[in-house]
N, C-alpha and C positions, 0 to 999 in steps of 0.2 A: 504493500499500500505506500503510494506517494502522497505526501501534504506539502501543497505548495501554498506559501504564505504571501501576500502583498499588502504593502504598510501606506499610509495616508502620510503627507508631508510632516504632520507633527507627531509622526512616530505610533499613531494608534493603528491598531489592525485593521485593515482595510477590507480584505477579502480571504478566504480560505478554501482551497479545492481539495478533494480527495480523489485519487485517481488509481485504478486497478487495471494494469497492462494497458496505461494509454487512455483509458476511457473514464469518465464520471463515474464514480461507484462508491458507495458507504451504506453498509447494512445497519448499523446502530445509531444513526443520526442524519442529517441532511450532508449531501455530497458536496454542497457549495454554498457558503454563507458569505453575507457581505453586511459592513456596518457603516454608519455616518462616521464622519472623523471626531464626533463626541463620544464614540464607543457604542450609542444605542444601535439596536438590530435594525436593519434595512430589508434584507430578504433572504431567504434561504430555499433551496432545492433538493429535493431528496430524489436521488437518482439510484438505479442498480443497472450495472452492465451497460451504463450510458443511455438509459431509457428513464424517463421521467415517470416514477411510480413509486407508490407507498402504501403498504398495507395497513388500514385501521387508522389513517390519518390524512390530513391535506399533503399533497405534493410540492405545494407552493404556498410559502406564507411571506408575506411583505408588511412592513409598517412605516408610514410616514412620519414626519418629524413630532405630529401629536400624537403618535402612538396608535393610530387608528390600523386595523388588521384587515388584510386580503388574504382569502383563502380559496385555493383550487385543487381539487381532487381529480386524479387520473386514474384510468386503468388502460392498458394496451393502446397507450398514446393518446386517448380521446378522454374526454370530459366523462366522469363516471362517479355517482355516489347513490346508493340506494336511501339512506336515512335522513337526507338533508339536502342543502343546496350544494352541487359542485363548484358552484362559482359565487363568490360573496365579497362585496366589498361596500365601504361606507365612502361616498364623494359627496363633499357639502352638506353633510347631515342626512342625504338621502340613501336608503339601503338599496343596494342593486344585487338581486339573487336570481341566479339560474339554476334549475333542477336538470340535470343531465342523467340519462341512464344509456350506457353503451354507445357514447357521444351522439345521442339524440335528445332534445328538448322532450321531456316527458313528465308528468305528474298528474295522478288521478286525484289527488285530496286538496286541490287549490290550482292556482296559476303556476305555470312553469317559468315563466318570466316576470318580474316585476323590477322596476326602477322607480322610486318614488310612488307617483300615481299611475305609471304606465303598467298596465297588466296584460299578460298574454297566456291564453290556455292552449297548451299542448299535449300531444300524446303520440309516441312514437315517432317523434321527429315532423309531426303535421300539427300545423296551427287551427284549433277550433273557436277563435275568438278572441276579442279584444276587450278591456274594461272588466267591470266587477262581476258580470254575470257571462258564463260560457255559453256556446251556442247549444241548440237542441241536439245537434248532431254529438257533441261531447258527452252529453248527458246520457245519449242513447248508447256510447261505446262502453260508459262506466256503470250504467245501469240499465240493463237490457231490458227490452219491453216485458219478457214474462215476470220480470222483478217487479216491474212497473204495476203490470195488472194486478199482482198479489196484493200489493201495497194499496191499490186503488179500493181494495175490498175492505179495507180498515176505516174506521170513522174518520171523518174529515179532519178533524184537528190533529188526530194521530198521524194521518197520511201527509198532511202539510209540514208537521213537525220533522218526519223523517226526511221527506222530499228536499226541505230546505238545506238539510245537512249536506247533502250531494250537490244540488243546485237547481234552479227552477224548471221544474218538469211540466 
């Protein structure tokens, strides 16, 4: 394992890179780290055998001068995360998040893309609407007609409460 360090003019550590056989690689932490000249972390990247990837956490993390965090999750060289947004950042107080599975925008329990008040509904890489309410086609994809028919046999207040949890039916 080769470790390469670079320094700022003030002698503060600027960058550290870990390489194995000439490619970016580290199994027990980030393979590349970068710091501001005041010693505060700037960003880090997790690589295995030259590929950006990490099990159980973000592959890329960055902090701006005020400490705001950016996170990105990858698998097989594409955005991927099952249990949350694969891409997350805060810019000027607005939260920007994107939910990706196998490098496709995808989320069944809410919008897959949001940045401030801009919202988009995606399933398996296809957009099904913009704004606060997804399209009927999105609803049909996550709540098949047979399930909807069963729900419609329930008393109206119960049906409306359940339907509201998924989307406007």
